[in-house]
N, C-alpha and C positions, 0 to 999 in steps of 0.2 A: 674779807681777807685783810691781814696786816699789810702795811706798806713801808715799814721801817726795816731797812736792810742793814745788816751788820757785817762789815768786812774785816773785823778785828781778829777773826780766827774761829768763829762759831761755824759749825758744819752746815753745808748746803746739801739737801737731798731733792733731786728732781724726779717727779713722777711723769714719765714719758720723756726720758732724757735723750732719746734717739732722734727726736724731731729736729728739723733744720734750725729753728730759732732757739730751742732749748739747749741743743748741743753746743751752739756757739757760745752761749753764756757759760755753760759748764766748763768748756775748754779754757776760756779766759780766767775764770775763777780758779781752776785747778793749776793753771800756769802761774797764777799769783800766789801759789803755795797754800791755798785754802783747802780744807778738807771737803771733798765733793764725792757724793754717791748718787745713784739714780737707778730707776727701773725702766725697762721697756719690754714690750711683748715680743718684739722681733729684733734680735741682735743683727747688726749690720756693720759695714766698714766704719761708720761714724762711732758706734759704741766701742768697737775694737780699738779705735784710735784713742778714745777717752780712757780706756783701760790701760793703754800703753803709757799714759802719763800719770797713772796712780789713782784714777777714778774707780770706785767699786761699783760694778754693774750687776743688778739683779735681773734675771731673765723672766720675771713675772711681776705683776702688780698685785701684791697681796699684803694683808695687814701685817703678816709676820716680818716683812722687810723692815719695819720700824723697830722690831726687837733688836736689831743691829746696834741701836743706840742706847739700849738699857744697860745699866751697870751690871757686870758679872753674869750676863745672860747668854753670851754667844754660844757656849757649849750646849746650853739647855735647848736652844731652838734649832740645833743641827746645822749651824752655819760652819764656815771654815774655822779652823783653830785661830785663836787670837793673834798668834805670830804671823799668820798668813794674811791678816786683814790690814787695811791702811791704818795709820796711826791716829785714829779718831779719839778724842776725849769722850768716852761713851757716857759720861755723867751729864753731858750737855745735850739737850734736845736739839735736833737740827732745824734749820730754817727750811721748810718744805716749799718747793717751787712747783707751781702748776701752770699749765696753759689753759686757754678757753676750752680745749678739747677734753679736759678732765672734768667729769661731772660729779656731783655730790654723792652719787651712789657708788663711786669707785671705792673699793675696800681699803686700799692703801690711804686714800684721802680721809676716809672715816677714821682710820686708826690714828692718823696724824692729829685729827681733831680731838680724839679721846685722850691722847697723850698730852695735849696742850701745846703742841708744836706751833711756832709762828708760821702762818701759811701766807705765802706771797704769790702774786701773779707774776708770770714771766716778765711782763712789762715793768713791774716794780724794780726788778733787778736791773733791767736795761736802763731805766730812768736813773737809778742810783749810780750806775757806771757813767752815764752821760754827764751827771752832775760832778763826777769825780775827776773829769778830764776837761781839756779844752776841746769841745766836741763838735763834730759835724754830723747832723742827723738828716738822712735823706728820706723824705716822705713823698707820697703821690700814688695815684691809682696804678700807673704803669711805669716801668723803668727804674724802680727803686734798686733792684739788685745790681743791674748793670751800672747805674750811676754811682752807687756807693762803692762798688768794687773798683770802678775806674778811678774814683777819687782816692781810695785807699792805696791803689797801685801807684798813682801819680805821686802821692806823698812819700811812699816807700822809695820810689826811684829818685826822689829829690833829697833823700837822706833824712827825712823827718821822723822815720821809724814809728809809725802810728800803731795803735791798737785798732783792730778791725773786727767788726761783727756784721756779717751779711747773710742774706737769705738764700745763698747759693754757694757752690764750691768753686774755688778759684785755684788754678794750677800754681800761680806764683807763690801762694802760701799753703798750698796743699790742703785746702779745706775751706770751711766757712768762717774761720776766725784765726786771728793771730794776736799775740801779746807783744806790744812794742815797749820800748824803754822811755819814750818821750811823753810829753803831756798831751799829745794829740790822740783823739779817738774818732773813728769814722764808723757810723752805725746805720743800718737800715731800720727805719721806723714805720711800723705797720699800722694801718688804720682799720683793719678788718673787724676788730672787736671794740673799737672806741677808745682803746688804751693810749692812742697817740697823744691825747691831751696831757699825759703825765710827763712828757718829755720837754725839757727846757734847755736846748743846746745853745752854745755860742753862735753857731751857724746852722740854720735850718734851710732845707731845700724842699720845694714842692714842684714836682715835675708836671703834674696835671691832676685834675679832679674829675672823676666820673663815679657813677654808682656801679659797684662791682660785687658787693656782698649783700644781696637782698635777704639773706638769712639773718642779718643783723640790722640793716637799715631799710626803712620802708620807702624813703624818698631821697632824691639827690640833695634836697635842702638839709636833711639830717647829716649827710656826709660833709657838706660845706661847713656846717656848724662845727664839726670836729676839727676840720682843717683851720678854721678861723681861730679856734682856741689854741691849737698848736702854734699858729703864726704869732699869737700874742706872747707866747713863752720863749720865742727865739730872739736873741739879741740882734742878730742880723738874719733877715729872711731873703733868700734867693729863690726866684720863681720864674717859671716860663709863662710869658704873656701870650704865647701861641695858643694856649688853652683859654677859651672864652670864659669859662667859669672862674679861673684864676684871675684873669684880666678884669672881670666885672666885680668880683667879690672880695679880692684881697688887695693889699697895698704893700707889695714887696719893697724891701730896702734896696735890692738890686734885682733888675729884671734881665731876662735873656730871651732871644727870639731868633728864628731862622729868617726873619724878614726885616730889612732895614727900615721900612716905612712904619714899623711899630714904635720907633724911637726908643727901643730897649737899650739898656746899658751895654749889653753884649749882643752883637749880631754877626752875621756871616754874609759874604758875597762870593762870587766866583766858585760856586759849589759844583763839584764833580762827583756824582754818584756812579761808582764803577762796580764791576763784579768782584774786584779784589780789595775794595775799600772805598774810602771817601776822602776827598780833599776840599778844603774851603779856606778862604781868607777871613781871619777873625778881626773884628773891630771892637774897640773899647771906648765907649762914649765919643764916637765919631773919629777915633784915631786908629789907624791900622796897626795891629799888633804883630801879625805875621801869619804864615800858612800853617794850618793844622792838618795833619795826616792821621787817619785812623784806619785800623784793619777792619773795623766793624762796618756793616752795611746799612744803607738806607737812612732816611731823614730822621727817624726817631732816635737812632744812635748818634747822629750828629748833634741833635738837641741835647742828649745826655752828656756828650762831650763838652758842649758849651756851658753846661752847669758846672762841670769840673773845672773848666777854665776860670769861671767866676770865683769858685772856691779858692783856687790856687792864687789868684790875684789878691783876694781878701787876706790870705795868709802871707802875702808878701813875696811870692815866688815870681821870678822873671818868666816871661812868656816862653823863652827857650827851654827852661826846665820843665814847664807845663807840657809843651808840645812834645818834648822828648819822651816823657812818661806816657802820654796818651798814645803816641805813635806805636809803642811796643806792647800796649795792652791787648790781650787776646780774647778777653771776655770771660764770663762765668759759665760754668757747666749748665747745660740745658737752655742756653740762650744762643740759638742758632749754632748748636754744637755739632761739629763734623764727627760722625761716628764711624765712617768707613766708606770704602768704595769697592764693590764687587761686581764683576761682569759689566762694568761700565755704568752701574747704578750707584748714585751717591745717596748716602743716608745722613739725614740731619735730624737732630733732636731739639725741640724747643718747648719751653714751659707755657707758651701762650694759651690762655684759657678764657679770655674775654674777647668779644667781637672786635674791639679796637686793636687788641694785640694780634689777633689772627690776621686782620687786614694788613697790619704793618709787617708782620713776619712773612706773609705771602708776597708782599711787594718786594721785600728783600730777596726772596727766593726767585721771583721773576727776574729781578735785576741780575742775579747770578746765573740763571739758566742760559745755556747757549742756544743759538738759533735751532729751532726744531726740537729742543729738549722739553719733555713733559714735566710739569710740576704736579706731583701726586701728593695730595694733602690727606693724611690719615689723622683723624681727630677723635679724641675721647672726651666727651663733655664732662665737666667737673661740677658736681652738685646739681640736684634736681631744682633747687630754688633759682640758681643762676640760669640754668638752661630754660626754664619756664619763663622767667622774667624777661630774658633777652632773646626769645625765640625768633622774632622778626629780624633783629640785628644779626644774629648768627646766620640766618638764612641768606643774608646779603653780604656776608663777609668772605665768601670763598671765590669771588670773581676772578682772582689771579691764578686759580688752580685749573689744571686741565682735567683732573680726575679727583673726586673727593670720596674718601672712605670714612664712614661714621660707624662707631661701635657704641655699646651701651654706656650709660652714664656711670661715672665713678662717684659713688655717693658721698665720700668723705665723712661718713658717719650720719648723714641725714636719712630720715625714714622715707621710703618710697610711698607717696600718697596716691600714686596711680594717675597723676595729672600729665606727666611728660615721660618720654622715653627716647632712647637713641633713634629708634625707628621713626617716631614722629618728627624728630629733628631732621632726619634724612629726607622725609617727605616735604618738609618746609624748604629745605635747601634746594630740592629738585625743582621747585617752582622758579628758582632764579638760575640754577646751574644744572643743566640736563645730565651731566656726567657725574652722578653720585650713586653710591651703593651703600647698603647697610649690612654690616657683619656684626652679629650680636656679641661675640666673645673674642678674646685675644687669640686663641687658637684658630678661629675662623678668619680673623684678620690676617694672620700669618699665612694660612693656606691660600687665601685670595691673592695676597701680594706675590706669593711664589708663582702663581699661575698667570699673574697680570703684568708685573713689572718687566721692563725690557731695557736693554742697553741704551744708555743716554738719559734715563729717567732720573729726576731728583725727587727722592722720597722724603717727605717732610712730616715727621711725627709731632703732633701738637697736643698739648694738654698737661694739666698739673697732677694727674693721677699716676697710674702705673703702666700706661701704654708703652713707654720706652723700654719696658722689659721684653717687648716683642722684637726689638731691633736685633739683639744678638742671635735670637733664634732664626730670624730670616737670613741674616748674614751667614751664619754657620751652615745653614742648609744650602744656600747658594754656593758656598765654597766647596761643598762635597763633590759635585761633578768635576770641578777643576782639579781637586786632589786625586780623583779616580783616574783622570787622563794624564796626570803628570808623572 
C-alpha cells in the first residue's frame, strides 16, 4: 500500500467507512472540507452522521462503487444524477482507504487496484494527521479510549479546542471525532495490527503493555518491540510504570504511578475509591498539586486520569484547569456505560474483552454494588484466537461476579477451527466460579436473564462484539408488565 497522504483536495474513499476507527478519520477529513465517500455493508447511525455532513455512502462493497470517480460515467452506472452527488472532481482518482479487516479478495479493493488508485491503510491517514498537528497519541493495551477521550475533553474544557479521534463515542462531542480550530490533536493509537510504529506524535502515552491480539502477535516480545518503536518516535513519552513490562522495557520521559514508592514523576496519595467516583491527592515530582475528583470508578480509571494530568502539565495547563476538566468527564460509550434501570435492575454496558479488562471492570462493579446486590456478568468472548490463547486467564477473571453468563464467541471475521467455543470457556470458568451458565445465542441469553434477574441486581454486559444489542430487548420486555399495570 502507498503511504503518501494528500490533504490538498484529492478525494478520499473509505472501504468499510462505518467502522469506529475509519469513521473518525472520515469525519475529520469531511469537516476539513475534503471530498469523502465510502462504503459499508451495514448502514448505522455513524454512516448517517457522515452523510449529514456531505459524505457519499454506498450501501455495498462492489467494484461499481469506483465508477463514481470515472469522468462522465455516473449516468451509465445507474447512480444518482450528477446534481445529487457531492461536488467531486471525477477526473481525479480517489485515495482509497482500507483497514486490516479488508482483504485482497474484496471486489471494491480489486477495482481500486485496477483503476490505479493510491491505496492507503487507515493508519497512514492517522499518521499523516498526527504529523499535521501538535499531537497527543494514546497507546497501550488497555485504557486507550478512556484516556484519549479524557485528555481530549480536558483540553476542550481548557479552551484549547483540539481535534479529537478516539475509538469510542463520547457525549461531549456526540461521536468518535471532532474537528477543532487549534493546532492540537488527540488521537487513540492502536497496536492491534502493528501499525502503531507509523505514528510520531509530539506527546505519546503508553498506558500498559500486554498480549491482546494473538491473531497478529505470537509472543509478548513482539508486542513490546512495536511499543519500543512507537516510543522512539515520540518527542515526549509519558508512560505508566505500574505496568512491569513498561517499567522494565521502556524509558519514558515522564512516568506516572498510583504508588509513591515507585518515584514516578506523577503519583497519588489519599485515594478514596467510592461507588460514585474516585478522589485522590496528586503529586508532581514530590510536590502536592491538589485534589483530583473523577466520576469514573476504580483504580484503572484513576491511572488513566493521572496520564491526563501529565499531558495537561506538559502543555502548560494549571492543575486547577486540569482538575476541573477531569471532574466533569463522564466517560466514553461502552466504558461502564449506564444503560438503564428497570424493576430495580441496573444495566451496564462495557467493552471489556481481555481478562485484565474484565477483572478491572468487575472490580468497579463490585465497588458500585450495594450490600446484598448481585453482580451478574454476561460475557460474549471476542475472537477464537483470543479466547483460546487466554483460556486460563479468562477462567480466573470472574471472581468479583456472583453469577456469570457466557454466550458463543463473536468471531470478528476469524474462521472457527473447532478448538474453542463459548461452552468450553464456560466449563473452564466453572472450575473457578461455580455460578456460571452457558447460553449459546443472544435470544437464549435474553430469555435466561428475563427468568433469572431480580430486583437489586447489577447486570454487566461485557465484550467487544454485539452482545449489547440484547440490552434494549431485555429492558423493553421487563418494562411491559409495568406498562400493563399502569
